[in-house]
TIDOTI-238924 format. One record per residue: z, x, y of N, C-alpha, C, O in turn; residue in three letters. Coordinates in steps of 0.05 Angstrom, whole numbers, plus 5000, padded with zeros to 4 digits. Layout:
# TIDOTI-238924
Z; X; Y; Z; X; Y; Z; X; Y; Z; X; Y; Ala $
...
# end
This chain:
# TIDOTI-238924
4451; 4315; 6281; 4438; 4302; 6304; 4405; 4301; 6308; 4392; 4322; 6310; Met $
4397; 4283; 6309; 4374; 4293; 6303; 4359; 4292; 6336; 4369; 4281; 6355; Ala $
4335; 4304; 6335; 4319; 4311; 6358; 4294; 4298; 6355; 4277; 4306; 6339; Tyr $
4290; 4277; 6372; 4270; 4261; 6376; 4248; 4273; 6397; 4252; 4287; 6417; Thr $
4224; 4263; 6386; 4198; 4257; 6413; 4181; 4234; 6402; 4177; 4230; 6378; Ala $
4173; 4223; 6417; 4152; 4197; 6417; 4127; 4204; 6439; 4129; 4214; 6461; Thr $
4103; 4194; 6423; 4084; 4194; 6436; 4075; 4160; 6441; 4058; 4151; 6425; His $
4082; 4146; 6457; 4079; 4121; 6463; 4048; 4113; 6469; 4035; 4132; 6479; Lys $
4031; 4088; 6464; 4005; 4079; 6471; 3989; 4107; 6464; 3977; 4119; 6482; Tyr $
3990; 4116; 6438; 3968; 4135; 6433; 3944; 4126; 6428; 3945; 4112; 6408; Ala $
3916; 4127; 6440; 3892; 4112; 6432; 3881; 4120; 6405; 3863; 4136; 6400; Arg $
3895; 4106; 6388; 3889; 4120; 6353; 3900; 4094; 6343; 3917; 4081; 6355; Ile $
3891; 4089; 6323; 3896; 4067; 6308; 3918; 4076; 6287; 3917; 4097; 6274; Ser $
3935; 4061; 6285; 3964; 4072; 6271; 3948; 4086; 6239; 3951; 4109; 6230; Ala $
3933; 4063; 6229; 3935; 4067; 6201; 3919; 4101; 6202; 3923; 4116; 6184; Arg $
3904; 4107; 6223; 3891; 4133; 6214; 3909; 4160; 6221; 3900; 4182; 6214; Lys $
3930; 4157; 6232; 3954; 4175; 6228; 3975; 4171; 6209; 3989; 4191; 6205; Val $
3979; 4148; 6197; 3999; 4152; 6176; 3995; 4169; 6159; 4013; 4185; 6156; Arg $
3971; 4173; 6141; 3971; 4191; 6126; 3979; 4214; 6133; 3993; 4227; 6118; Ala $
3974; 4223; 6156; 3976; 4253; 6170; 4009; 4256; 6171; 4020; 4276; 6163; Leu $
4023; 4232; 6181; 4052; 4231; 6175; 4061; 4237; 6145; 4078; 4254; 6139; Ala $
4050; 4224; 6130; 4057; 4224; 6102; 4060; 4251; 6089; 4073; 4257; 6069; Asp $
4042; 4268; 6106; 4041; 4295; 6095; 4068; 4315; 6107; 4077; 4335; 6096; Leu $
4074; 4304; 6126; 4092; 4325; 6136; 4119; 4316; 6142; 4134; 4327; 6157; Val $
4123; 4293; 6126; 4152; 4283; 6127; 4166; 4299; 6103; 4158; 4301; 6081; Arg $
4192; 4311; 6114; 4208; 4323; 6090; 4201; 4350; 6089; 4215; 4364; 6074; Gly $
4179; 4366; 6106; 4181; 4399; 6102; 4194; 4408; 6135; 4198; 4394; 6154; Lys $
4196; 4426; 6133; 4201; 4445; 6151; 4186; 4439; 6179; 4162; 4433; 6178; Phe $
4199; 4441; 6204; 4178; 4434; 6221; 4148; 4458; 6227; 4124; 4452; 6229; Ala $
4160; 4481; 6229; 4141; 4504; 6227; 4117; 4500; 6206; 4093; 4501; 6210; Asp $
4130; 4497; 6184; 4111; 4486; 6154; 4093; 4459; 6164; 4069; 4458; 6158; Glu $
4105; 4440; 6177; 4084; 4416; 6185; 4069; 4429; 6204; 4046; 4425; 6196; Ala $
4069; 4441; 6221; 4054; 4455; 6247; 4035; 4470; 6227; 4011; 4468; 6233; Leu $
4041; 4481; 6211; 4022; 4499; 6198; 3999; 4477; 6176; 3975; 4479; 6172; Asp $
4011; 4464; 6169; 3994; 4441; 6151; 3977; 4423; 6171; 3955; 4414; 6163; Ile $
3986; 4417; 6195; 3969; 4403; 6208; 3949; 4416; 6225; 3930; 4404; 6235; Leu $
3953; 4443; 6230; 3930; 4458; 6245; 3905; 4461; 6230; 3884; 4467; 6241; Arg $
3909; 4456; 6204; 3886; 4460; 6189; 3871; 4430; 6179; 3852; 4429; 6164; Phe $
3882; 4411; 6189; 3871; 4383; 6189; 3850; 4380; 6209; 3854; 4381; 6233; Gln $
3826; 4375; 6196; 3807; 4361; 6219; 3810; 4337; 6233; 3797; 4333; 6254; Pro $
3829; 4319; 6223; 3831; 4292; 6245; 3844; 4298; 6273; 3862; 4313; 6279; His $
3830; 4282; 6287; 3841; 4278; 6318; 3866; 4269; 6318; 3880; 4280; 6335; Arg $
3878; 4251; 6302; 3908; 4244; 6297; 3924; 4268; 6287; 3949; 4267; 6290; Gly $
3914; 4291; 6277; 3937; 4311; 6273; 3939; 4330; 6297; 3958; 4346; 6299; Ala $
3920; 4328; 6317; 3924; 4341; 6345; 3950; 4326; 6360; 3966; 4340; 6372; Arg $
3953; 4301; 6358; 3973; 4284; 6371; 4002; 4287; 6356; 4023; 4289; 6367; Met $
3997; 4286; 6329; 4019; 4289; 6315; 4034; 4317; 6320; 4058; 4322; 6322; Leu $
4012; 4333; 6320; 4026; 4364; 6326; 4036; 4373; 6354; 4045; 4396; 6358; Glu $
4033; 4354; 6374; 4034; 4347; 6391; 4064; 4341; 6396; 4081; 4350; 6410; Lys $
4064; 4322; 6378; 4100; 4301; 6380; 4115; 4319; 6370; 4138; 4320; 6378; Val $
4105; 4340; 6346; 4130; 4353; 6340; 4134; 4381; 6357; 4155; 4393; 6361; Ile $
4116; 4386; 6363; 4124; 4408; 6381; 4138; 4400; 6407; 4144; 4418; 6422; Lys $
4143; 4375; 6414; 4155; 4365; 6437; 4183; 4364; 6428; 4204; 4370; 6441; Ser $
4182; 4353; 6399; 4213; 4349; 6393; 4235; 4373; 6383; 4259; 4372; 6378; Ala $
4210; 4401; 6383; 4221; 4425; 6375; 4232; 4433; 6407; 4255; 4441; 6410; Leu $
4217; 4432; 6425; 4222; 4434; 6452; 4247; 4419; 6464; 4257; 4427; 6485; Gly $
4255; 4400; 6452; 4280; 4383; 6458; 4298; 4395; 6442; 4320; 4400; 6452; Asn $
4293; 4402; 6416; 4320; 4410; 6405; 4327; 4443; 6417; 4351; 4450; 6417; Ala $
4307; 4460; 6427; 4312; 4480; 6441; 4329; 4473; 6468; 4350; 4486; 6473; Glu $
4320; 4455; 6484; 4335; 4446; 6504; 4360; 4442; 6501; 4376; 4450; 6518; His $
4369; 4429; 6479; 4393; 4420; 6477; 4404; 4441; 6456; 4416; 4434; 6436; Gln $
4397; 4469; 6464; 4419; 4481; 6439; 4423; 4478; 6412; 4443; 4485; 6400; Gln $
4399; 4467; 6401; 4406; 4465; 6370; 4413; 4490; 6357; 4401; 4510; 6364; Ala $
4431; 4491; 6339; 4435; 4512; 6327; 4413; 4518; 6302; 4407; 4500; 6287; Pro $
4406; 4537; 6300; 4379; 4541; 6283; 4355; 4527; 6281; 4347; 4512; 6263; Gly $
4344; 4535; 6301; 4319; 4518; 6308; 4293; 4522; 6286; 4272; 4509; 6284; Val $
4304; 4545; 6270; 4281; 4545; 6252; 4289; 4538; 6225; 4278; 4548; 6206; Asp $
4309; 4519; 6222; 4322; 4510; 6204; 4316; 4472; 6200; 4322; 4456; 6183; Asp $
4300; 4471; 6225; 4297; 4441; 6223; 4274; 4426; 6212; 4251; 4435; 6214; Leu $
4280; 4402; 6201; 4265; 4392; 6176; 4254; 4367; 6194; 4267; 4356; 6213; Val $
4227; 4360; 6186; 4223; 4329; 6199; 4231; 4309; 6177; 4221; 4306; 6154; Val $
4255; 4296; 6190; 4270; 4276; 6172; 4249; 4246; 6180; 4248; 4226; 6166; Val $
4239; 4250; 6199; 4227; 4218; 6203; 4203; 4222; 6220; 4203; 4233; 6243; Asp $
4182; 4212; 6208; 4151; 4216; 6219; 4145; 4185; 6217; 4137; 4175; 6195; Ala $
4149; 4172; 6237; 4136; 4138; 6241; 4113; 4135; 6256; 4113; 4148; 6277; Arg $
4096; 4124; 6252; 4074; 4113; 6264; 4074; 4081; 6260; 4073; 4071; 6238; Val $
4076; 4065; 6283; 4077; 4040; 6285; 4055; 4030; 6304; 4044; 4045; 6321; Asp $
4049; 4010; 6299; 4025; 3993; 6317; 4028; 3990; 6347; 4052; 3987; 6351; Gly $
4017; 3990; 6365; 4022; 3982; 6392; 4005; 3963; 6399; 3990; 3953; 6382; Gly $
4005; 3958; 6423; 3983; 3939; 6433; 3953; 3943; 6427; 3943; 3961; 6412; Pro $
3943; 3929; 6436; 3911; 3927; 6426; 3891; 3908; 6450; 3892; 3884; 6455; Met $
3871; 3930; 6462; 3850; 3919; 6471; 3836; 3899; 6463; 3826; 3900; 6440; Phe $
3832; 3878; 6476; 3808; 3859; 6459; 3782; 3855; 6468; 3778; 3840; 6487; Lys $
3762; 3868; 6457; 3741; 3866; 6470; 3721; 3838; 6454; 3730; 3821; 6439; Arg $
3696; 3840; 6463; 3680; 3822; 6458; 3652; 3839; 6450; 3644; 3857; 6465; Ile $
3641; 3831; 6429; 3612; 3843; 6422; 3591; 3825; 6416; 3587; 3816; 6393; Arg $
3577; 3820; 6436; 3554; 3803; 6431; 3539; 3812; 6405; 3539; 3835; 6396; Pro $
3521; 3786; 6394; 3520; 3783; 6370; 3491; 3767; 6371; 3482; 3760; 6393; Arg $
3478; 3762; 6348; 3452; 3746; 6347; 3463; 3717; 6347; 3483; 3707; 6338; Ser $
3438; 3705; 6363; 3436; 3681; 6358; 3463; 3666; 6380; 3473; 3645; 6374; Arg $
3470; 3682; 6405; 3496; 3673; 6420; 3520; 3678; 6407; 3540; 3673; 6419; Gly $
3522; 3687; 6385; 3546; 3692; 6373; 3568; 3716; 6391; 3561; 3731; 6409; Gln $
3589; 3715; 6382; 3605; 3744; 6394; 3626; 3743; 6372; 3636; 3724; 6361; Ala $
3632; 3770; 6370; 3651; 3779; 6349; 3675; 3798; 6369; 3672; 3810; 6391; Phe $
3696; 3794; 6351; 3716; 3808; 6370; 3725; 3832; 6361; 3732; 3834; 6337; Gly $
3727; 3854; 6377; 3734; 3884; 6372; 3762; 3884; 6380; 3767; 3875; 6403; Ile $
3786; 3896; 6362; 3803; 3906; 6375; 3807; 3934; 6374; 3803; 3947; 6353; Lys $
3818; 3945; 6402; 3820; 3976; 6403; 3848; 3976; 6401; 3863; 3964; 6416; Arg $
3856; 3993; 6377; 3880; 3995; 6375; 3898; 4021; 6382; 3890; 4044; 6382; Arg $
3921; 4012; 6388; 3946; 4035; 6398; 3963; 4038; 6380; 3968; 4019; 6364; Met $
3974; 4061; 6378; 3997; 4058; 6358; 4022; 4080; 6382; 4020; 4088; 6405; Ser $
4038; 4081; 6367; 4066; 4095; 6371; 4073; 4111; 6355; 4076; 4101; 6333; His $
4079; 4139; 6358; 4083; 4160; 6348; 4112; 4172; 6348; 4117; 4184; 6368; Ile $
4132; 4171; 6328; 4152; 4181; 6329; 4157; 4199; 6308; 4149; 4197; 6285; Lys $
4177; 4227; 6321; 4181; 4247; 6296; 4206; 4248; 6309; 4207; 4246; 6334; Val $
4234; 4254; 6290; 4255; 4261; 6289; 4259; 4286; 6275; 4248; 4285; 6253; Ala $
4270; 4305; 6279; 4281; 4330; 6269; 4308; 4334; 6266; 4324; 4327; 6283; Leu $
4316; 4345; 6242; 4346; 4348; 6238; 4354; 4376; 6224; 4335; 4388; 6213; Asp $
4369; 4384; 6224; 4378; 4409; 6207; 4378; 4397; 6178; 4380; 4374; 6170; Thr $
4375; 4422; 6162; 4372; 4419; 6129; 4400; 4402; 6121; 4402; 4382; 6106; Val $
4418; 4415; 6134; 4450; 4408; 6120; 4456; 4376; 6117; 4466; 4363; 6099; Ala $
4442; 4366; 6154; 4451; 4342; 6158; 4431; 4324; 6148; 4439; 4301; 6142; Thr $
4403; 4332; 6145; 4386; 4317; 6123; 4395; 4309; 6098; 4394; 4286; 6089; Ala $
4404; 4334; 6082; 4410; 4326; 6060; 4438; 4312; 6053; 4441; 4300; 6032; Ala $
4456; 4316; 6071; 4486; 4301; 6072; 4483; 4266; 6076; 4497; 4249; 6065; Ala $
4454; 4261; 6097; 4452; 4232; 6100; 4432; 4221; 6073; 4433; 4198; 6065; Thr $
4417; 4239; 6062; 4404; 4228; 6038; 4375; 4223; 6049; 4362; 4204; 6041; Gly $
4366; 4238; 6065; 4341; 4234; 6077; 4326; 4260; 6067; 4303; 4264; 6073; Glu $
# end
C-alpha cells in the first residue's frame, strides 16, 4: 500500500521542481530527505515537506517498517497560471505567466515496490 502526500498549488514552476524529484525517485525516504536538505533550491524545501508529510501519513496508518519506505513516485505536474501583463516600449504589452505546480509523492515498502516493478 502506497502512502501519499500532495502539495497542490505550489507557487513555483513545475520545471524547477522536476529536476529535484528526479534526484529522489527510487531512494529510501530518509536518504531522499538527506539529499534535499543540502540542495540550495527553494523547490527542495517544498519537496522535503511533502516527503515528511507522506512519512507522517505512513506513521498515522501504522505502516510496518517506516524506516524501509522508498519514494516510488515523485510527480510534479503543472497547475494553473496567473496571467499578468508587463508594459513594454511603444505601447506594447508582454504577457507574464506566474506558474504553479502540484507536487505528489508516494512512499511504499521495498518489497512491494520490487514486486510491482517500480
